[in-house]
C-alpha positions as CSV (number, residue, x, y, z in Angstrom):
1,M,133.2,122.1,81.4
2,E,133.1,122.6,85.2
3,R,133.0,120.6,87.9
4,A,129.9,120.7,90.6
5,G,131.1,120.5,94.1
6,L,128.3,117.2,94.5
7,F,130.1,114.3,93.5
8,G,132.1,115.9,91.0
9,V,129.7,115.6,88.3
10,P,130.9,117.1,85.7
11,Q,128.6,119.5,83.4
12,L,128.7,121.4,80.0
13,R,127.2,124.7,79.1
14,P,123.5,123.8,78.0
15,W,124.1,125.5,74.5
16,S,127.6,124.0,73.9
17,W,128.0,121.6,70.5
18,L,129.8,119.5,73.2
19,A,125.8,119.1,74.8
20,F,124.5,118.0,71.6
21,L,127.3,116.1,71.0
22,L,126.9,114.8,74.3
23,G,123.2,114.2,74.1
24,F,123.7,112.3,70.4
25,A,126.2,110.5,71.6
26,I,124.2,109.0,74.8
27,V,121.2,108.5,72.7
28,T,123.3,106.1,70.4
29,V,124.2,104.4,73.5
30,S,120.6,103.7,74.2
31,A,119.7,102.7,70.1
32,A,122.3,99.8,71.0
33,V,121.0,98.7,74.3
34,Q,117.4,99.1,72.5
35,G,118.7,97.0,69.7
36,L,120.2,94.1,72.4
37,C,116.9,94.2,73.7
38,V,115.0,93.6,70.5
39,A,117.3,90.8,69.9
40,L,116.5,89.1,73.1
41,G,112.3,89.7,72.4
42,A,112.0,92.9,74.3
43,K,109.0,94.9,73.2
44,L,109.7,98.1,75.4
45,Y,110.4,100.6,73.1
46,F,111.5,103.8,74.7
47,A,112.2,102.1,77.9
48,P,116.3,102.4,77.9
49,F,115.7,106.1,76.7
50,L,114.2,107.5,79.7
51,P,117.7,107.3,81.9
52,S,119.4,108.4,79.2
53,I,117.3,111.7,78.9
54,F,117.9,112.1,82.6
55,L,121.5,112.0,82.3
56,V,121.8,114.0,79.7
57,G,119.7,116.6,81.1
58,I,121.9,116.8,84.3
59,L,125.2,116.5,82.5
60,A,124.3,119.3,79.6
61,G,121.0,120.7,80.3
62,V,117.6,121.4,79.3
63,P,118.3,122.4,75.6
64,A,120.4,118.9,74.9
65,A,117.9,117.1,76.9
66,A,114.9,117.9,74.4
67,F,117.5,117.5,71.8
68,A,118.0,114.3,72.9
69,V,114.0,113.6,72.9
70,L,113.6,114.8,69.5
71,L,116.2,113.1,68.3
72,T,114.9,109.3,70.3
73,I,111.1,109.6,68.8
74,P,111.8,109.1,65.1
75,L,114.8,107.0,65.8
76,V,112.0,104.8,68.2
77,W,109.3,104.8,65.6
78,W,111.9,104.0,62.2
79,A,114.3,101.7,63.7
80,F,112.2,99.8,66.5
81,M,108.1,99.8,65.7
82,P,106.9,97.2,63.5
83,P,107.8,97.4,60.3
84,F,111.6,97.6,61.5
85,F,113.8,100.1,59.6
86,E,110.9,101.8,57.4
87,F,108.4,104.4,58.6
88,S,104.4,103.7,58.7
89,P,101.3,105.1,59.8
90,L,101.2,104.9,63.7
91,T,99.3,103.0,65.3
92,S,97.1,103.9,68.6
93,A,99.3,101.7,70.8
94,H,102.6,103.1,69.3
95,A,101.1,106.5,69.6
96,D,100.0,105.8,73.1
97,S,103.7,104.8,73.4
98,I,105.2,108.4,71.9
99,N,103.2,110.2,74.3
100,L,103.8,108.3,77.4
101,F,107.9,108.6,76.7
102,L,106.9,112.1,75.8
103,L,105.3,112.7,79.2
104,F,108.4,111.0,81.2
105,A,110.9,113.0,79.2
106,V,109.2,116.4,80.2
107,L,109.2,115.4,83.7
108,L,112.7,114.0,83.9
109,I,114.1,116.8,82.1
110,G,112.3,118.9,84.7
111,L,113.9,116.8,87.6
112,A,117.0,116.8,86.0
113,D,117.1,120.4,85.7
114,L,116.3,120.9,89.2
115,C,119.3,118.7,89.9
116,R,121.7,121.0,88.3
117,A,119.7,124.4,89.6
118,T,121.0,122.4,93.1
119,M,124.5,121.4,93.0
120,A,124.6,125.3,91.2
121,I,123.4,126.4,94.7
122,I,125.5,124.1,96.6
123,R,128.7,124.7,94.3
124,R,128.2,128.6,95.4
125,G,128.4,127.2,99.4
126,G,124.7,127.4,99.5
127,L,121.8,129.2,100.8
128,R,122.5,132.1,103.4
129,P,120.2,132.6,106.1
130,S,118.7,136.1,105.5
131,G,118.2,136.7,109.2
132,K,114.6,137.3,109.3
133,G,112.1,134.1,109.8
134,A,109.4,133.4,107.6
135,A,107.0,134.4,110.2
136,T,108.4,137.9,111.4
137,N,105.9,140.6,111.4
138,P,108.2,143.6,111.3
139,Q,105.2,145.7,112.1
């Protein structure tokens, strides 16, 4: 684990077992939050999982975030979509929820990857000017 230059955010190597373990742990915590939301009567199937996908993407990279997404979909389908704790055929509304979650997850993973790349650039000392302007014509 190494520290980035931005706010001391720890970053894991993307394909390490610790990255996937972090993804699993954060999905587990999000499932507990979702269970609390269901107990209070909210039907927000994927809402607690979206911030966790972004967090895993920043801390552990794209592979671990994709693993978290692939872990989240069957978990929500099995545990939080009625009938609870069994796989049943998806209704049109549930399929739309899954598709929307996938869309948002891909966008959040891309944003997290850009944040990781930006932190790596800042850690190296920033961008170096090349000495030539973009509008300079060498002719």
